C-alpha positions in Angstrom: 14.1 -2.3 -12.9 15.1 0.3 -10.3 15.6 -1.0 -6.8 16.5 2.3 -5.3 14.2 5.0 -3.8 12.6 7.5 -6.2 10.0 10.1 -6.1 8.4 9.3 -9.5 4.9 7.8 -9.1 3.2 5.9 -11.8 -0.4 5.1 -12.6 -2.4 2.8 -14.8 -5.9 3.1 -16.3 -8.8 2.4 -13.9 -10.4 -0.8 -15.2 -13.9 0.3 -13.9 -14.0 4.2 -14.0 -17.8 4.2 -14.1 -18.0 2.6 -10.6 -17.1 4.0 -7.2 -14.9 1.5 -5.3 -12.3 1.9 -2.7 -8.6 0.8 -2.9 -6.8 0.5 0.4 -3.0 0.2 0.8 -0.9 -0.2 3.9 2.8 0.4 4.3 3.5 -0.9 7.8 7.3 -0.3 7.7 7.4 3.4 6.8 10.6 5.2 7.9 11.7 8.8 7.8 14.0 11.0 10.0 13.1 13.4 12.7 14.4 16.8 11.5 15.1 17.9 15.1 17.0 15.0 16.5 18.2 13.2 13.4 16.8 9.9 14.8 14.7 7.5 12.7 11.0 7.7 12.9 9.0 4.5 12.3 5.3 4.1 11.5 2.6 3.0 9.1 1.3 4.9 6.1 -2.3 3.9 5.2 -3.8 5.1 1.9 -7.5 4.7 1.0 -8.9 6.2 -2.2 -11.7 6.1 -4.7 -10.0 6.2 -8.1 -11.3 8.2 -11.0 -9.5 7.6 -14.3 -6.2 6.4 -12.9 -5.0 4.0 -10.2 -1.7 4.1 -8.4 0.9 1.5 -9.5 2.2 -0.3 -6.4 5.9 -0.7 -7.1 6.3 3.0 -7.9 4.4 3.7 -4.6 6.8 1.4 -2.7 9.8 3.2 -4.1 8.3 6.6 -3.5 7.6 5.8 0.2 11.0 4.3 0.5 12.5 7.7 -0.6 11.6 9.2 2.7 14.0 6.9 4.7 16.8 9.4 4.7 14.6 12.6 4.6 14.2 14.8 7.7 10.5 15.7 7.9 7.9 16.1 10.6 5.0 13.6 10.8 2.4 16.3 9.8 4.5 17.4 6.8 5.2 13.9 5.4 1.5 12.8 5.7 0.3 15.9 3.9 3.1 15.7 1.3 2.2 12.2 0.5 -1.4 13.1 0.0 -0.6 16.1 -2.2 1.8 14.0 -4.4 -0.7 11.1 -4.8 -3.6 13.4 -5.6 -1.5 15.2 -8.1 -0.6 12.1 -10.0 -3.8 10.1 -10.0 -6.6 12.7 -9.4 -8.8 10.5 -7.3 -12.4 11.2 -6.5 -11.5 10.9 -2.8 -8.4 10.0 -0.8 -7.3 9.7 2.8 -3.7 9.3 3.9 -3.1 8.2 7.5 0.3 8.4 9.1 0.3 6.2 12.2 3.7 6.7 13.9 5.3 4.6 16.6 5.5 5.9 20.2 8.3 8.5 20.7 8.8 10.0 24.2 5.7 8.2 25.4 3.4 9.8 22.8 1.9 8.0 19.8 1.0 10.3 16.9 -1.6 9.7 14.2 -2.0 12.3 11.4 -4.9 12.0 8.9 -5.1 14.1 5.8 -8.0 13.9 3.4 -8.9 15.0 -0.2 -11.2 16.7 -0.8 -11.0 18.4 2.5 -13.7 17.2 4.8 -14.0 13.8 3.0 
């Protein structure tokens, strides 16, 4: 079993594909690196989605999110990248990724990306 970060996301078959229901996941200890300062950025990544045929496997999601710990990336870019990668792997009916980042320089930043747009 891998215990190191990795970008590979895994899925499993939705046990109730005929029904719309919402899955919510919260990663309250998300970490990345500010590409301008090199300082760590801390926050929470919240994922809410209505699955279609596939659901996200949690351990692979944890390792995927962990892979950003050493990556220099802006809040806006990481939130949208996570949404794009998750949509690509599980093709949900609807998904929202919220990046809720800790205060830096007196400013708290929350980035919300949705699929399909306007959802």
